[in-house]
C-alpha positions in Angstrom: -20.5 10.2 -14.4 -19.4 7.4 -12.1 -16.6 6.2 -14.4 -15.5 9.4 -15.3 -13.2 10.7 -11.8 -11.7 14.2 -13.6 -15.5 15.2 -14.6 -16.9 14.4 -11.0 -14.1 16.2 -9.9 -15.0 19.5 -11.2 -18.8 18.7 -9.8 -17.9 18.0 -6.8 -15.9 21.0 -6.5 -17.8 23.4 -8.8 -20.9 22.2 -5.9 -18.3 22.7 -3.2 -18.3 26.7 -4.6 -21.6 27.2 -5.4 -22.0 25.9 -1.0 -19.3 28.4 -0.7 -20.5 31.9 -2.5 -24.3 31.2 -0.8 -22.3 31.8 2.9 -19.4 34.7 1.0 -21.8 37.1 2.7 -22.4 35.3 5.8 -19.2 33.4 6.9 -18.9 30.2 9.3 -16.6 31.6 11.7 -13.7 29.5 12.9 -14.7 30.9 16.5 -13.8 33.0 18.6 -11.8 36.2 16.7 -8.2 36.8 17.9 -7.2 40.0 18.5 -7.6 43.0 20.5 -10.7 42.3 22.2 -9.8 38.7 23.3 -6.3 40.2 24.3 -7.7 42.3 26.5 -10.2 40.4 28.0 -7.4 37.5 28.8 -5.0 40.0 30.5 -7.8 41.2 33.0 -8.6 38.0 33.3 -5.4 37.2 34.6 -4.6 40.2 36.3 -7.5 39.3 38.4 -5.9 38.8 41.9 -7.8 35.5 42.6 -6.5 34.5 39.4 -3.0 35.2 39.4 -2.3 33.5 42.8 -2.8 30.3 41.1 -0.5 30.9 38.1 3.3 30.7 37.7 3.5 32.5 35.0 1.1 33.2 31.3 1.7 34.8 28.1 -0.1 35.7 24.9 1.4 35.0 21.7 -0.1 35.5 18.2 0.8 32.4 15.7 0.9 33.0 11.9 0.4 30.2 9.4 3.9 30.3 7.5 5.4 30.1 11.0 8.1 27.6 12.4 8.0 27.1 16.8 8.1 29.9 19.1 9.5 30.6 22.5 6.5 31.2 24.4 8.8 33.1 27.3 8.9 30.7 30.1 10.4 27.0 31.0 8.3 24.3 32.5 9.2 20.9 34.2 7.7 17.2 33.6 4.4 17.2 35.1 3.3 20.5 34.8 -0.1 21.7 33.9 -0.5 23.6 30.7 -3.8 25.8 30.0 -4.0 26.9 26.5 -7.5 29.2 26.0 -6.7 30.7 21.3 -8.8 31.8 19.0 -8.3 32.7 15.2 -7.7 29.9 12.2 -7.1 29.8 9.0 -8.6 30.3 5.8 -7.3 27.5 3.2 -10.2 29.1 0.4 -12.9 30.9 1.9 -14.9 31.4 -1.6 -14.8 27.3 -0.5 -15.5 27.5 3.1 -12.5 25.9 3.7 -10.6 26.4 7.3 -9.8 25.3 10.4 -9.4 27.3 14.1 -7.2 26.7 17.3 -9.0 23.7 18.5 -7.4 21.8 16.2 -4.0 23.7 15.2 -2.1 24.1 18.0 1.0 22.6 19.5 3.1 22.3 22.4 6.5 21.2 22.8 9.1 21.9 25.9 13.1 21.8 25.8 12.8 22.3 21.9 12.4 18.1 21.3 9.5 16.2 21.9 7.3 14.5 22.6 4.8 17.4 20.7 1.4 17.8 21.8 -2.0 18.8 20.3 -4.0 20.7 22.4 -7.6 18.1 21.8 -9.1 21.9 21.7 -9.6 25.9 21.6 -9.7 25.7 25.3 -7.5 22.3 26.9 -4.5 22.0 29.5 -2.1 19.4 29.2 0.4 17.3 31.8 3.7 18.4 30.2 5.9 15.1 29.0 9.3 16.8 29.3 10.9 20.1 31.0 12.3 23.0 29.1 11.6 26.1 27.3 8.3 26.1 26.2 7.1 25.6 22.4 4.2 26.4 20.5 3.3 26.2 17.2 0.3 26.4 15.1 0.0 24.4 12.7 -2.6 21.8 10.7 -2.3 18.3 11.7 -0.6 16.1 9.8 2.6 16.3 8.2 5.3 16.1 10.7 8.3 14.7 9.7 9.1 13.4 13.8 8.0 13.9 16.6 10.0 15.6 18.3 8.5 18.5 16.3 10.6 18.3 12.9 9.2 20.1 9.9 8.6 17.7 6.5 9.9 19.8 4.0 8.1 17.4 1.6 5.6 19.3 2.9 6.1 22.5 2.8 3.8 24.7 4.7 1.4 27.2 2.6 -1.6 28.7 0.8 -3.3 29.7 4.5 -4.3 32.8 5.6 -5.0 34.4 8.8 -4.1 34.3 12.5 -4.4 32.4 15.8 -4.1 34.9 19.0 -3.4 32.2 22.2 -3.1 32.0 25.7 -0.5 29.9 27.4 -0.6 29.7 31.9 1.3 27.2 33.3 -0.3 26.9 37.0 1.3 26.3 40.2 -0.9 23.6 41.3 -3.0 22.7 38.3 -4.8 23.7 36.7 -8.7 23.2 37.6 -8.3 25.2 40.5 -7.0 27.7 38.1 -9.4 27.7 36.0 -12.1 27.8 38.1 -10.6 31.1 40.0 -10.3 32.3 36.2 -14.1 31.7 36.0 -15.4 33.5 38.3 -12.9 36.7 37.6 -14.9 35.9 33.9 -14.9 34.3 31.0 -14.4 35.7 27.1 -16.6 34.0 24.3 -17.5 30.5 26.2 -13.7 29.5 26.1 -12.9 29.6 30.4 -16.1 27.7 30.6 -14.8 25.2 28.1 -11.5 24.9 29.6 -13.2 24.3 32.4 -15.4 21.3 31.6 -12.1 19.6 29.6 -10.5 19.6 33.0 -13.5 18.8 35.1 -14.9 15.4 32.6 -12.2 14.0 30.7 -12.7 12.2 27.6 -9.7 9.7 27.8 -9.4 7.5 24.5 -11.1 3.7 24.7 -8.9 1.4 27.0 -6.2 0.2 25.2 -5.9 2.4 22.3 -4.3 5.7 21.6 -4.3 8.6 19.1 -1.8 8.7 17.0 0.9 11.0 17.1 1.2 12.6 13.7 -2.4 14.2 14.2 -2.1 14.6 18.0 -4.6 14.0 20.3 -8.7 14.5 20.2 -12.1 13.8 22.4 -13.6 12.3 19.1 -13.6 9.2 20.5 -15.5 7.5 24.2 -16.2 3.9 25.5 -19.5 3.4 26.1 -21.0 0.2 28.0 -24.6 -1.0 27.3 -26.7 -3.9 27.4 -25.3 -5.0 24.1 -22.1 -5.0 26.4 -19.1 -2.6 25.2 -19.1 -0.3 22.1 -16.9 2.6 21.3 -18.4 5.9 19.9 -17.3 8.5 17.4 -18.6 11.9 17.3 -16.5 14.3 15.0 -17.1 17.8 14.3 -14.7 19.9 12.7 -11.7 17.7 13.7 -9.7 14.8 12.8 -8.8 11.8 14.6 -7.2 8.6 14.4 -7.4 6.0 17.5 -4.6 2.8 16.7 -4.7 -0.4 18.7 -1.5 -2.2 18.8 -2.0 -5.6 16.4 0.4 -7.7 16.0 -1.1 -10.3 14.0 -0.3 -12.4 10.6 -1.5 -12.0 7.6 -2.8 -15.5 5.5 -5.0 -16.5 2.9 -7.2 -17.5 5.9 -7.3 -13.4 8.1 -10.4 -11.5 8.6 -11.5 -8.2 9.9 -14.6 -8.3 12.0 -17.0 -5.9 13.1 -20.0 -4.1 14.1 -21.2 -0.3 13.0 -24.1 2.1 12.9 -22.9 5.1 11.6 -25.5 7.4 12.3 -24.4 10.9 10.8 -21.9 11.4 7.7 -19.5 14.4 8.1 -19.7 14.8 4.0 -23.0 14.6 1.4 -19.7 14.6 -1.5 -18.3 12.6 -2.8 -14.7 11.7 -0.4 -11.7 11.1 -3.2 -10.6 14.8 -3.3 -9.4 16.4 -0.9 -11.2 19.8 -0.2 -14.0 16.9 0.3 -11.8 14.0 2.1 -14.5 14.2 5.2 -15.3 10.2 6.2 -15.4 7.8 8.9 -13.9 4.5 8.5 -12.3 1.2 9.7 -8.8 0.5 8.9 -5.9 -1.8 8.9 -2.1 -1.2 9.3 0.2 -3.3 8.4 4.1 -4.0 8.6 5.4 -1.7 5.8 3.5 1.0 6.7 0.3 1.5 4.1 -3.1 1.0 5.7 -6.1 0.0 4.4 -9.5 1.5 4.9 -13.3 0.6 5.0 -15.3 4.0 4.9 -18.6 4.6 5.3 -19.3 6.6 1.8 -21.9 9.5 1.5 -22.4 9.0 -2.5 -19.6 7.1 -4.3 -20.4 4.0 -5.5 -20.1 0.5 -3.3 -16.9 -1.3 -3.8 -14.8 2.2 -5.3 -11.4 1.7 -4.8 -8.9 4.9 -4.4 -5.6 6.6 -2.4 -6.0 8.9 0.1 -5.9 12.5 -2.0 -4.3 14.7 0.7 -0.6 14.9 1.0 2.1 12.2 2.5 -1.1 10.1 2.9 -1.4 9.3 -0.4 1.9 7.6 -0.7 0.4 4.9 2.7 -3.4 4.9 2.5 -5.5 3.1 0.3 -9.4 3.7 0.4 -11.9 1.6 -0.1 -16.0 2.4 0.2 -17.6 -0.7 1.6 -20.9 1.7 2.2 -23.3 4.4 1.1 -26.4 3.1 0.8 -28.3 5.9 3.0 -31.3 3.0 4.0 -28.2 1.5 6.0 -27.3 4.6 7.9 -28.4 4.3 11.6 -28.5 0.8 12.1 -25.8 -1.9 13.0 -24.8 -3.8 10.6 -22.4 -6.1 9.9 -19.1 -6.5 8.5 -16.2 -9.0 7.7 -13.2 -8.4 5.3 -11.5 -11.3 4.1 -7.7 -8.6 4.1 -5.5 -10.9 2.2 -7.3 -10.7 -0.8 -8.5 -7.7 -0.2 -5.4 -6.1 0.0 -4.0 -7.5 -3.3 -6.6 -6.3 -5.3 -6.3 -2.7 -3.4 -2.5 -2.4 -3.3 -0.8 -5.3 -5.2 1.0 -7.4 -3.4 0.3 -8.9 0.2 3.3 -7.7 3.3 3.9 -10.6 6.1 1.7 -9.3 9.3 -1.1 -6.8 10.7 0.5 -4.3 12.7 -2.6 -2.0 13.8 -6.5 -1.3 13.3 -7.6 2.2 12.9 -10.6 3.7 13.7 -10.9 7.4 11.3 -12.9 10.4 11.6 -12.6 13.6 9.7 -14.1 16.5 9.2 -12.3 19.2 9.7 -12.2 20.2 5.7 -15.8 20.6 5.5 -16.8 21.1 9.2 -19.9 18.8 9.7 -20.9 16.7 12.8 -20.6 12.6 11.8 -21.3 10.5 14.5 -20.9 6.7 14.5 -20.4 4.1 17.4 -18.1 1.0 16.4 -18.1 -3.2 18.6 -17.0 -6.5 18.0 -14.3 -5.5 16.1 -12.1 -8.6 15.9 -8.9 -10.5 13.3 -9.3 -13.6 13.0 -7.5 -16.3 11.4 -9.2 -20.2 11.2 -9.3 -20.6 15.1 -7.0 -18.0 16.5 -9.1 -14.6 17.2 -7.8 -11.3 18.3 -10.0 -9.6 20.2 -9.9 -6.0 20.3 -13.4 -4.2 21.0 
C-alpha cells in the first residue's frame, strides 16, 4: 500500500468514514451551541447593572459560512479592548466528523482595512490596532488575499454549513475589569470564565517569534525554561497555528538546520497526506522564493516520504518531508540535522539563494485531536556561521 498512494488514500477515507459513522448518533460538539439560549444568556449578562457600567458598546451577531465582512454597528479606536464571546461552528462533513468551531474561525478588522485579527479562542480579548467601524467575519483560517481582509477569489468559500453566534463587546476601561463584573453576574457554558482566564493569564508567542498572519494568533506555543535551558512547548487541540522566526541566512551546500524535539502525542493516527487527515506537527524552513520545506513527524507514513501539501493555497508553496514515524521515539528527546540545500533539490527542485524564516507548525483542526511536543536548540549552521534561534 505504501507504493500506491491512491489505494492508501481510499483506505484512509474509508477508516475516517467508519469513525464518523460511529459518532453519527452522538457527534462531537464543535463548542457551545448558538441560537436563542446563547443570545438570551449574553443579553441578560450585558443588562446586569454591574456589567453595563463597564460596557461602551456591545452587539450580538449571527454569522453564516458564506457571508463576507459584517459591520458590528459601532466604531473603535486604536487601543480599544474588544472581547468576542462566541458559540457554534461549521461542518465541512458530518459523515466524516469534520468541522471547526468558533475558536478558530472569527476575524475582526476596523475601518474596512487591516490588519485583520483572529480571536485565539472562542472567548478572547484583543487590543485594536486601527480605528473605524468594527467588522467581523466567520472564515476558516488560511486563504486570505492580503492582510487587509480581502478574500482570495482563487479559493471561493463553500461546502460548509452551520452558524456562529458572537457577542462583541468594547469596554470603557479594559477587558479584565469588565469580564470580572460579568463573571460575578453569571456565565454561559463556561465562556465568560474562559474569557476572563484569557486576560488574566495570557500566553504570548515565544520571544522573537510571531504567528503567521494568514492563520492568525493563537495560544498553541509558549516559552518554557527548565534545568536543560529554554524550550518551546506546543499544545494543539482542534486548532492550527504557524510560528515564524526571521532568519536571513544564505543557502549553501553546507547549510544545516539543527534542532532537538520531543513529541509526546501526535494529533493524527492516519496518513496525513490528504486534506481530511492533514493534522501534524513539524518544523519548517521558508526560502526567498516563497517555498517552504517542512520536516514532520508522521503517525503512519514511511520515513523519507515526500509529498506536496494537500490544502488549497498551500499546495503551491509547501512540501512535506516525513522525518520521523517510529512510535518508539515518541516521548524522547531526539536530535536532528538536515542538509537544507540537498533536501530542497530532492524535494522541490532548483534551490533558491537564501533562507528567510524558520517555522514551527501545529495542525489539529481537521480531526480535532490533541498534539503535544517541545522544541529546543534550533539553529541554522554553515561552517563557523551559526544563527541561534532557541
